[in-house]
VOMARBA-907963 format. One line per 10 residues: number of its first residue (from 1); for each residue y negated, x, z negated of C-alpha. Coordinates in steps of 0.02 Angstrom, whole numbers, plus 50000, padded with zeros to 5 digits. Each point is the difference from the previous one (the first is absolute). Layout:
N
NUM> Y,X,Z | ... .
REM end
This chain:
860
1> 51048,49419,51073 | 49896,49842,49984 | 49941,50018,50179 | 50176,49952,50054 | 49992,49833,49900 | 49925,49835,50055 | 49834,49944,49927 | 50085,49871,49888 | 50128,50126,49939 | 49865,50128,49971 .
11> 49897,49876,49896 | 50156,49949,49902 | 50041,50182,49968 | 49825,50037,49937 | 49997,49845,49887 | 50171,50039,49928 | 49952,50180,49973 | 49839,49951,49907 | 50091,49867,49896 | 50142,50116,49954 .
21> 49877,50136,49957 | 49899,49882,49890 | 50155,49938,49909 | 50062,50176,49970 | 49830,50056,49934 | 49988,49848,49884 | 50176,50027,49936 | 49965,50183,49973 | 49844,49957,49899 | 50093,49872,49897 .
31> 50141,50122,49967 | 49877,50130,49940 | 49920,49871,49882 | 50169,49943,49934 | 50055,50179,49975 | 49846,50039,49896 | 50023,49839,49899 | 50185,50039,49975 | 49959,50174,49938 | 49874,49926,49877 .
41> 50125,49873,49932 | 50133,50132,49987 | 49878,50110,49905 | 49965,49865,49870 | 50184,49960,49982 | 50033,50185,49968 | 49851,49999,49880 | 50077,49857,49899 | 50163,50096,49989 | 49906,50154,49937 .
51> 49908,49894,49871 | 50164,49926,49940 | 50071,50174,49985 | 49846,50058,49903 | 50013,49849,49882 | 50182,50037,49967 | 49961,50184,49980 | 49860,49965,49874 | 50112,49880,49904 | 50140,50128,49995 .
61> 49885,50140,49944 | 49926,49888,49865 | 50174,49960,49933 | 50054,50182,50005 | 49839,50057,49915 | 50023,49870,49861 | 50182,50051,49980 | 49955,50184,49988 | 49867,49962,49872 | 50116,49894,49893 .
71> 50139,50130,50011 | 49878,50132,49945 | 49946,49889,49856 | 50176,49952,49945 | 50092,50165,50021 | 49862,50128,50003 | 49980,50144,50121 | 50156,50097,49953 | 50152,49898,50051 | 49945,49977,50180 .
81> 49939,50161,50086 | 49829,49994,50086 | 49971,49821,49946 | 49815,50028,49961 | 49970,50081,50168 | 50092,49859,50087 | 49894,49873,49911 | 49842,50087,50055 | 50062,50013,50179 | 50048,49817,50008 .
91> 49836,49949,49923 | 49902,50096,50134 | 50104,49930,50143 | 49977,49824,49931 | 49812,50018,50000 | 50003,50067,50181 | 50115,49860,50055 | 49887,49869,49923 | 49848,50077,50086 | 50090,50001,50169 .
101> 50057,49821,49976 | 49822,49947,49963 | 49941,50081,50163 | 50141,49917,50099 | 49950,49828,49936 | 49813,50008,50033 | 50015,49913,50171 | 50059,49841,49911 | 49876,49937,49868 | 50130,49903,49901 .
111> 50125,50142,49999 | 49863,50126,49967 | 49948,49903,49844 | 50179,49994,49940 | 50020,50184,50038 | 49849,50049,49898 | 50063,49888,49859 | 50171,50083,50010 | 49923,50173,49996 | 49893,49960,49851 .
121> 50142,49921,49903 | 50119,50142,50040 | 49877,50133,49943 | 49961,49896,49846 | 50187,49989,49968 | 50017,50187,50006 | 49853,50020,49883 | 50074,49872,49881 | 50164,50094,49999 | 49912,50160,49957 .
131> 49901,49924,49859 | 50142,49894,49934 | 50129,50138,49988 | 49872,50129,49949 | 49937,49897,49851 | 50172,49942,49948 | 50054,50070,49828 | 50147,50114,49980 | 50155,49892,49978 | 50185,49994,50024 .
141> 50087,49982,50169 | 50034,49816,49968 | 49820,49969,49961 | 49943,50088,50160 | 50126,49899,50102 | 49935,49840,49927 | 49823,50053,50038 | 50047,50035,50181 | 50082,49829,50020 | 49845,49920,49934 .
151> 49895,50096,50126 | 50107,49941,50148 | 49942,49822,49976 | 49826,50049,50065 | 50061,50031,50181 | 50012,49817,50058 | 49827,49989,50078 | 50025,50161,50098 | 50167,49940,50064 | 49924,49837,50058 .
161> 49859,50093,50083 | 50121,50114,50092 | 50103,49849,50053 | 49847,49907,50061 | 49940,50147,50104 | 50173,50026,50074 | 50018,49816,50041 | 49831,49995,50087 | 50042,50153,50105 | 50169,49926,50041 .
171> 49914,49844,50067 | 49878,50105,50099 | 50143,50105,50069 | 50095,49847,50058 | 49845,49927,50083 | 49952,50162,50084 | 50179,50037,50056 | 50013,49827,50076 | 49837,50025,50094 | 50058,50171,50060 .
181> 50162,49925,50063 | 49903,49865,50091 | 49889,50134,50078 | 50154,50097,50053 | 50073,49845,50078 | 49838,49963,50092 | 49989,50181,50059 | 50178,49995,50065 | 49974,49833,50085 | 49838,50053,50083 .
191> 50075,50169,50046 | 50147,49912,50081 | 49884,49881,50090 | 49892,50146,50059 | 50154,50094,50059 | 50060,49846,50092 | 49829,49976,50079 | 49996,50183,50050 | 50173,49989,50075 | 49949,49844,50094 .
201> 49844,50087,50064 | 50103,50151,50053 | 50127,49888,50085 | 49861,49905,50089 | 49916,50162,50054 | 50166,50066,50062 | 50028,49839,50097 | 49828,50012,50078 | 50028,50184,50039 | 50170,49966,50077 .
211> 49930,49859,50103 | 49852,50106,50055 | 50116,50145,50040 | 50107,49887,50107 | 49845,49934,50088 | 49937,50179,50021 | 50164,50060,50073 | 50003,49852,50117 | 49820,50034,50049 | 50037,50185,50028 .
221> 50149,49950,50105 | 49890,49889,50106 | 49871,50141,50013 | 50135,50123,50055 | 50063,49874,50126 | 49823,49970,50063 | 49970,50188,50009 | 50160,50027,50098 | 49953,49857,50114 | 49827,50076,50024 .
231> 50074,50172,50036 | 50122,49924,50122 | 49855,49908,50080 | 49898,50161,50012 | 50150,50091,50072 | 50034,49861,50123 | 49816,49995,50047 | 49996,50189,50024 | 50158,49995,50105 | 49926,49858,50101 .
241> 49837,50096,50023 | 50096,50156,50053 | 50108,49902,50122 | 49855,49902,50073 | 49897,50160,50008 | 50137,50084,50100 | 50012,49854,50119 | 49811,49991,50022 | 49972,50187,50019 | 50129,50013,50139 .
251> 49906,49887,50125 | 49835,50069,49937 | 50059,50171,50053 | 50013,49935,50177 | 49828,49918,49995 | 49913,50152,49927 | 50087,50123,50115 | 49966,49895,50155 | 49817,49981,49953 | 49987,50189,49977 .
261> 50072,50028,50173 | 49882,49871,50076 | 49851,50074,49908 | 50033,50171,50078 | 50005,49924,50174 | 49831,50040,50080 | 50027,49871,50138 | 49964,49854,49881 | 49837,49907,50021 | 49878,49999,49851 .
271> 50044,49821,49952 | 50184,50044,50008 | 49969,50153,49891 | 49912,49887,49877 | 50149,49881,49994 | 50119,50146,49974 | 49890,50064,49859 | 50001,49825,49923 | 50190,50000,50004 | 50005,50171,49916 .
281> 49879,49948,49863 | 50096,49839,49967 | 50166,50092,49990 | 49926,50130,49883 | 49928,49863,49888 | 50169,49914,49993 | 50084,50167,49965 | 49877,50035,49859 | 50038,49829,49925 | 50188,50032,50008 .
291> 49977,50171,49922 | 49898,49925,49856 | 50132,49868,49968 | 50136,50133,50004 | 49904,50110,49879 | 49976,49852,49882 | 50187,49964,50009 | 50040,50182,49962 | 49881,49999,49851 | 50075,49840,49931 .
301> 50173,50078,50011 | 49938,50162,49924 | 50065,50097,50150 | 49844,50097,50046 | 50030,50183,49960 | 49871,50136,50017 | 50041,50147,50114 | 49918,50152,49921 | 49942,50131,50125 | 49853,50115,50028 .
311> 49851,49935,50097 | 49821,50043,50042 | 49877,49881,49919 | 49865,50037,50129 | 50115,49963,50147 | 50057,49837,49920 | 49819,49946,49972 | 49950,50050,50177 | 50139,49890,50069 | 49942,49852,49896 .
321> 49818,50023,50049 | 50047,50014,50184 | 50097,49838,49987 | 49845,49899,49950 | 49869,50105,50090 | 49981,49883,50151 | 49971,49847,49890 | 49879,50094,49887 | 49906,50066,50151 | 49988,49828,50077 .
331> 49922,49933,49840 | 49890,50157,49983 | 50068,50034,49827 | 49971,50163,49907 | 50184,50043,49985 | 50049,50160,49909 | 50108,50076,49863 | 49961,50128,49862 | 50126,50116,49918 | 49952,50086,49837 .
341> 50016,50190,50003 | 50133,50003,49863 | 50120,49889,50100 | 50144,50104,50073 | 50006,50003,50190 | 50190,49984,50002 | 50102,49890,49885 | 50177,49936,49982 | 50036,49814,49998 | 50039,49858,50118 .
351> 49861,50012,50132 | 50064,49847,50095 | 49986,49885,49849 | 49834,50078,49949 | 49937,49972,50177 | 50058,49819,49992 | 49902,49968,49840 | 49843,50084,50068 | 50012,49911,50168 | 50002,49832,49911 .
361> 49847,50041,49895 | 49898,50087,50135 | 50052,49869,50129 | 49939,49858,49889 | 49836,50089,49966 | 49966,50028,50186 | 50059,49824,50044 | 49885,49909,49878 | 49847,50114,50011 | 49883,49951,50141 .
371> 49862,50127,49963 | 49965,50145,49884 | 50134,50125,49952 | 50181,50023,49954 | 50040,50158,49902 | 50161,50073,49934 | 49987,50119,49853 | 50144,50106,49936 | 49985,50081,49829 | 50117,50081,49877 .
381> 50032,49940,49823 | 50031,50141,49878 | 50153,49967,49892 | 50107,50103,49882 | 50144,49979,50121 | 50006,50133,50135 | 50030,49871,50137 | 49839,49957,50093 | 49933,49823,49981 | 49883,49944,50140 .
391> 49880,49853,49997 | 49962,49918,50168 | 49845,49890,50005 | 49952,49892,50150 | 49822,49935,49990 | 49922,49878,50123 | 49840,49901,50020 | 50087,49839,50049 | 49975,49826,49928 | 50085,50040,49835 .
401> 50128,49900,49903 | 49961,49861,49874 | 50051,50053,49825 | 50103,49843,49972 | 50105,50039,50155 | 50035,50185,49969 | 50164,49959,49913 | 50064,49919,50162 | 49979,50158,50104 | 50168,50077,49958 .
411> 50101,49840,50016 | 50108,49987,50158 | 49928,49890,50138 | 49837,49971,49903 | 49832,49990,50091 | 49849,50002,49884 | 49867,49950,50127 | 50061,49865,50121 | 49841,50013,50104 | 50022,50186,50033 .
421> 50190,49986,50009 | 49987,49879,50145 | 49905,50133,50099 | 50126,50139,49973 | 50186,50017,50025 | 50112,50041,49854 | 50145,49940,49894 | 49929,50033,49828 | 50145,50119,49964 | 49913,50168,50019 .
431> 49923,50017,49827 | 50155,49933,49912 | 50108,50128,50091 | 49874,50140,49970 | 49997,49964,49814 | 50190,50009,49990 | 49999,50164,50096 | 49869,50071,49881 | 50107,49948,49851 | 50147,50093,50078 .
441> 49888,50154,50007 | 49966,49983,49812 | 49823,49938,50027 | 49890,49848,49978 | 49887,49900,50116 | 49841,49904,49964 | 49845,49926,50079 | 49817,49984,49952 | 49874,49889,50086 | 49820,50001,49936 .
451> 49890,49847,50014 | 49889,50092,50124 | 50141,49997,50129 | 50131,50117,50067 | 50165,50048,49922 | 50085,50155,49934 | 50189,50010,50006 | 50082,50147,49913 | 50172,50061,49954 | 50078,50153,49921 .
461> 50163,50086,50047 | 50098,50139,49916 | 50057,50128,50129 | 50083,50171,49999 | 49941,50174,50045 | 50046,50053,50176 | 50131,50133,50027 | 49875,50103,50101 | 49859,50091,49911 | 49837,49903,50022 .
471> 49893,50097,49878 | 49903,50088,50141 | 49848,49900,50055 | 49932,50002,50178 | 49836,50097,50019 | 49898,50059,50147 | 49990,50189,49991 | 49822,50063,49986 | 49926,49830,49961 | 49849,49938,50093 .
481> 49881,49853,50022 | 50051,49838,50085 | 49880,49865,50056 | 50063,49821,49981 | 49908,49867,50100 | 50072,49838,49935 | 49916,49836,49952 | 50153,49923,49918 | 49984,50037,49815 | 50183,50006,49949 .
491> 50054,50099,50152 | 49860,50127,49976 | 50044,50016,49817 | 50183,50033,50041 | 49958,50131,50133 | 49881,50093,49884 | 50124,50000,49856 | 50135,50069,50113 | 49887,50136,50070 | 49954,50056,49824 .
501> 50185,50012,49957 | 50024,50116,50150 | 49867,50124,49939 | 49870,49932,50122 | 49823,49938,49965 | 49967,49826,50071 | 49827,49941,50054 | 49986,49814,50034 | 49882,49915,50120 | 50011,49811,50009 .
511> 49895,49981,50158 | 50006,50120,50148 | 49816,49964,50027 | 49960,50127,49864 | 50080,50146,50091 | 49835,50071,50064 | 49930,50018,49824 | 50163,50059,49922 | 49977,50171,49917 | 50129,50134,50044 .
521> 50140,50032,49874 | 50002,50157,49891 | 50119,50081,50125 | 49872,49965,50140 | 50129,49903,50102 | 50130,49866,49969 | 50182,50040,50015 | 50033,49826,50067 | 49918,49831,50024 | 50098,49840,49966 .
531> 49925,49846,50082 | 50063,49826,49957 | 49946,49820,50022 | 49909,50038,50164 | 50024,49898,50158 | 50091,50114,50125 | 49868,49956,50131 | 49872,50094,49893 | 50107,50156,49977 | 49937,50081,50160 .
541> 49819,50002,49941 | 50049,50044,49821 | 50107,50144,50063 | 49853,50065,50102 | 49890,49994,49846 | 50126,50092,49892 | 50027,50136,50131 | 49812,50025,50012 | 49975,50033,49813 | 50021,50178,49938 .
551> 50096,49944,49845 | 50130,49902,50101 | 49998,50088,50168 | 50162,50095,49966 | 50075,49875,49879 | 50166,49914,50031 | 49951,49821,50042 | 50124,49866,49947 | 49978,49814,50034 | 50092,49870,49897 .
561> 50039,49851,50112 | 50095,49839,49979 | 50164,49974,50094 | 49920,49883,50126 | 49860,50126,50036 | 50106,50148,50052 | 49981,49961,50185 | 49811,49991,49982 | 50000,50165,49909 | 50099,50080,50141 .
571> 49862,49943,50117 | 49842,50038,49898 | 50047,50120,49861 | 50100,50139,50080 | 49847,50084,50075 | 49939,50069,49834 | 50127,49953,49866 | 50150,50112,49970 | 50122,49867,49941 | 50010,49826,49931 .
581> 50069,49942,49833 | 50085,49834,49975 | 49919,49868,49892 | 50037,49964,49858 | 49969,50176,49934 | 50156,50105,49978 | 49977,50163,49904 | 50149,50087,50082 | 49926,49973,50173 | 49829,50068,49950 .
591> 50079,50151,49915 | 50098,50041,50158 | 49842,49989,50106 | 49899,50110,49882 | 50136,50132,50013 | 49981,50003,50191 | 49828,50078,50005 | 50036,50108,50152 | 50096,49873,50104 | 49879,49858,50039 .
601> 50111,49883,50096 | 50047,49820,49979 | 50168,49954,49926 | 50130,49992,50135 | 50075,49831,50037 | 50158,49962,49904 | 50147,50087,50080 | 50125,49882,50074 | 50181,50007,49949 | 50108,50134,50076 .
611> 50105,49961,50156 | 50159,49901,49971 | 50060,49988,50180 | 50142,50122,49969 | 50076,49899,49858 | 50126,49859,49999 | 50002,49872,49859 | 50143,49884,49952 | 49942,49827,49941 | 50127,49895,49903 .
621> 49918,49826,49993 | 50074,49826,50017 | 49839,49900,50026 | 49966,49981,50189 | 49811,49991,49978 | 49997,50156,49894 | 50113,50088,50126 | 49875,49968,50139 | 49852,50044,49891 | 50070,50165,49935 .
631> 50053,50048,50176 | 49822,49970,50062 | 49926,50098,49854 | 50117,50148,50025 | 49971,50001,50187 | 49812,50001,49969 | 50025,50152,49889 | 50099,50085,50138 | 50175,49996,49927 | 50161,49939,50078 .
641> 50095,49874,49895 | 50168,49913,49993 | 50021,49830,49916 | 50157,49950,49903 | 50011,49821,49933 | 50119,50033,49854 | 50059,50136,49882 | 50167,50038,50083 | 49922,50030,50170 | 49867,50106,49916 .
651> 50132,50111,49921 | 50092,50012,50166 | 49839,50048,50090 | 49960,50138,49876 | 50175,50072,50006 | 49998,49996,50190 | 49834,50087,50035 | 49857,50093,49918 | 49838,49918,49944 | 49844,50076,49926 .
661> 49978,49854,49878 | 50082,49834,49952 | 49901,49844,49953 | 50124,49899,49895 | 49979,49818,49949 | 50087,49962,49834 | 50056,49820,50028 | 50119,49999,50148 | 50134,49877,50060 | 50159,50101,49969 .
671> 49975,50150,49887 | 49828,50022,49921 | 49887,50149,50026 | 50058,50085,49840 | 50182,50003,50053 | 49953,50054,50176 | 49899,50144,49930 | 50141,50054,49886 | 50123,50002,50146 | 49879,50103,50105 .
681> 49978,50126,49858 | 50189,50014,49977 | 50024,50030,50187 | 49863,50133,50002 | 50079,50091,49853 | 50176,49994,50073 | 49947,50060,50173 | 49865,50124,49948 | 49870,49902,50097 | 49815,50024,49959 .
691> 49928,49876,49877 | 49901,49869,50097 | 49852,49923,49907 | 50034,49816,49963 | 49850,49891,49959 | 50025,49830,49918 | 49898,49873,50100 | 50014,49843,49894 | 49901,49850,49939 | 50075,50016,49826 .
701> 49867,50068,49881 | 50062,49950,49826 | 50009,50135,49863 | 50143,50124,50010 | 50037,49965,50184 | 49928,50165,50061 | 50106,50096,49872 | 50153,49907,50063 | 49959,50058,50177 | 49985,50181,49946 .
711> 50162,49992,49901 | 50090,49935,50155 | 49945,50157,50094 | 49842,49941,50086 | 49853,50119,50010 | 49847,49888,50008 | 49944,49821,49973 | 49891,49899,50122 | 49965,49822,49937 | 49973,49860,50124 .
721> 49885,49945,50071 | 49940,50169,50063 | 49870,50033,50132 | 49993,50136,50131 | 49907,50119,49885 | 50132,49989,49863 | 50140,50028,50124 | 49907,50147,50074 | 49978,50072,49825 | 50188,49995,49973 .
731> 50032,50085,50167 | 49869,50131,49957 | 50088,50033,49836 | 50175,50018,50072 | 49981,50051,50183 | 49835,50088,50026 | 50050,50151,49897 | 50149,50026,50116 | 49881,50053,50137 | 49904,50116,49883 .
741> 50138,50097,49914 | 50105,50134,50083 | 50170,49946,50064 | 50081,50130,49888 | 49965,49896,49848 | 50145,49970,49882 | 50097,49854,50073 | 50049,49937,49829 | 49821,49949,49963 | 49905,49893,50121 .
751> 49845,50078,50077 | 49892,49872,49910 | 50031,50089,49835 | 49812,49999,49966 | 49852,49885,50030 | 49877,50123,50076 | 49848,49888,49978 | 50037,49972,49817 | 50032,50186,49974 | 49835,50050,50079 .
761> 49908,49872,49893 | 50074,50080,49845 | 49949,50177,50048 | 49834,50089,49975 | 49978,50065,50179 | 50010,50178,49935 | 50147,50095,50074 | 50060,50105,49854 | 49976,49860,49872 | 50087,49875,50114 .
771> 50151,50113,50024 | 50008,50027,49813 | 49993,49812,49969 | 50143,49970,50122 | 50101,50137,49914 | 49965,49923,49829 | 50054,49829,50065 | 50165,50069,50063 | 50028,50094,49836 | 49963,49842,49901 .
781> 50130,49906,50103 | 50123,50143,49973 | 49968,49992,49812 | 50034,49812,49994 | 50161,50026,50101 | 50054,50128,49869 | 49965,49873,49860 | 50100,49869,50096 | 50146,50122,50015 | 49996,50029,49812 .
791> 49994,49811,49971 | 50150,49981,50115 | 50098,50129,49902 | 49959,49908,49837 | 50029,49828,50082 | 49826,49947,49940 | 49946,49864,50122 | 49832,49973,49914 | 49951,50185,50014 | 50060,49998,50182 .
801> 49884,49854,50039 | 49851,50077,49909 | 50014,50161,50099 | 50024,49905,50163 | 49848,49893,49962 | 49891,50154,49969 | 50064,50082,50158 | 49964,49843,50102 | 49821,49992,49934 | 49957,50181,50037 .
811> 50078,49993,50175 | 49910,49838,50044 | 49835,50078,49949 | 50026,50139,50129 | 50078,49894,50137 | 50175,50075,49982 | 50079,49840,50068 | 50183,50049,50010 | 50003,50080,49829 | 49908,49851,49925 .
821> 50127,49879,50074 | 50147,50102,49940 | 49923,50007,49826 | 49970,49811,50007 | 50180,49970,50052 | 50059,50109,49856 | 49888,49908,49878 | 50070,49832,50055 | 50182,50056,49985 | 50097,49885,49882 .
831> 50111,50144,49941 | 50035,50185,50031 | 50156,49983,50107 | 49904,50057,50156 | 49893,50128,49908 | 50076,50153,50084 | 49966,49931,50175 | 49822,49950,49951 | 49965,50173,49929 | 50068,50080,50159 .
841> 49885,49893,50108 | 49850,50043,49892 | 50034,50187,50005 | 50030,49998,50188 | 49831,49915,50025 | 49898,50132,49907 | 49988,50135,50133 | 49972,49882,50149 | 49864,49911,49902 | 49912,50163,49961 .
851> 50013,50055,50182 | 49933,49834,50062 | 49856,50007,49877 | 49953,50176,50056 | 50009,49945,50183 | 49888,49851,49962 | 49876,50115,49913 | 50000,50123,50145 | 49970,49863,50129 | 49856,49919,49904 .
REM end
């Protein structure tokens, strides 16, 4: 409470509190003292009263004893019954009373002396009575009466003594009573004063508390107002970022697309090609900056949501390594990753966000490391929880990070080394964004940088088990020996570890100069020879040497070459080597080559996209530059296109003729892309027209926008700016399958009901097992549809969404595109009013999906 008071008020409060406390303690002590003193005075006053009573009691007993004795003397024992016994009883009580009175008076010397004198005289008086009446002669009644009267004259001294004692005690009683009354008055006065002081202290404390409470409430009100202002500012900033991003990405789409078209033009001179490449790199850098700022805005708003789906860890890592392979090769870095054997090959999580975090860490390591190595290690942390926890560690041999600057690494826009930062591009947002992503994945991130140089960035993430069974490990049947000729330490280590995991025996040779003296393996010949780190110009001679040795004459020869050296390998290595592997080392690629023992041929060039010349695409786009660009891109891909500048003309075009696909912008002059899509879907349903795929082509990338597109009836989402490759990928996904599948396919489901490439990647290349896996995938989808139907009957929206989410994940893992999208649409449904229609679409997609998957498997 005091934190809400000013310094002066706080000091005043403390002083008043101490003073009030001291006064109360002093008053309490004084009251205790007065109470003890009052009890003592009251005791002595009561004592005086008891002494007075004892004096009166002794005097009474003495008189009664004398009377009894005289009566006994005058009348004898007969007239009065029990008179002798009474006399004896009174005599004993008198003696006891005198003894008690003597004890009561011993605290006062004067009274004690008088008490002893009284006791002695009283006992003497009794003795005198005994002797006097005992020795008296027998006489008449008158004579005995006269003798008694004579005896009474001897009581004067005792009476005076009794009177003196009583008077003294009366004086003491008055004095002590007066003192007790004074003590009582003092006690009451001090008690009243203490009560008043306590009430004042309570009132003062209450006043301070009330004032502090008012200040606190006012302060909390200002805090709430400041918080609301800050939230409004963040919201306004995020809206501004989203709006500006949309406006920037729209012209960037034209620049990037035009540069892609120019880059593919072989008529450009080398210097012109260089300028086009410069434009592309600049646009990509600007796009990366915008994406980082957008991600930061999403994180600040708490709008980043993880999309859980199955993914292959090896494929994800291969993509990341390929991204930085040219830079690592140019710097001659030993660039490799290691996966521990207990790490599952397939997992469930958000691969896009995981890739983003890894790209930031690996990219920084490659960027700031000029020589040495960059390694990525993936291990598993054993926990009681069944969910797998992975630890990713990126280690480099770069300049390191000063200890006093490590805390700045994860701050937005921070640059810890200005000298190095000036040499490299970057916004300083990557690590801050990565750390937030890791926290979303229930993990932590840290960094270590020893004094000797280099740095080690690590993070942990909590993932899920994949829907597909990944317990079976890849092995090479029959085993064998493999010779690894590799000078790079980390790369050689990774290759040897992977070969051992595949039931093979690795033999490493750092320098090919030792081939002549190399002893043969236990199996007399090597199954394969993996050569890395060799200049392609030397491969011809090395291949001749390997083919001349008995241990490697029949071996499968594999050369690992950098991306820029592929052309040289084609010239010098194809004479003796069976195939080339891409550097950095990718285990999946080596495994595939080792399984091709009897087909020694080089990997075929990447197949170009299927023909699109028989397809017509409707483009609904209001930006003139984007209209021209998309037309050029589609024409280059062989498709015919029609451009509509607004939503109404787009709806009219679709209702007037048939298109294979619609590219729909979302922000249009009259009706937006969502409304246009809804009108097209209504027209298709009313007229029984086939469902045309509609792809949202938009610069809006804020969270939830893609879901809004799907809910409006769109089938895919293509964010701007997009290059020719991304557009081609969309056409491959929605049009290429039309040419592959039989025309008798169910018209309700589009022919692109599966992604054949994704399906083949998920299979084991074994016919019976693959067919069984497809069947299990369809049955799993059927099971989730049944659970959704039960949830619909019970009107349980949460159970409906859980089943739809599981169905979406399993279908995505196998490339069942149409089923996955229908499940996703069902999961995003706000209620169950359209549940029957959604269930019907899901059930109608099962058989066509299974047929398309079998056709894809047969054609592979």
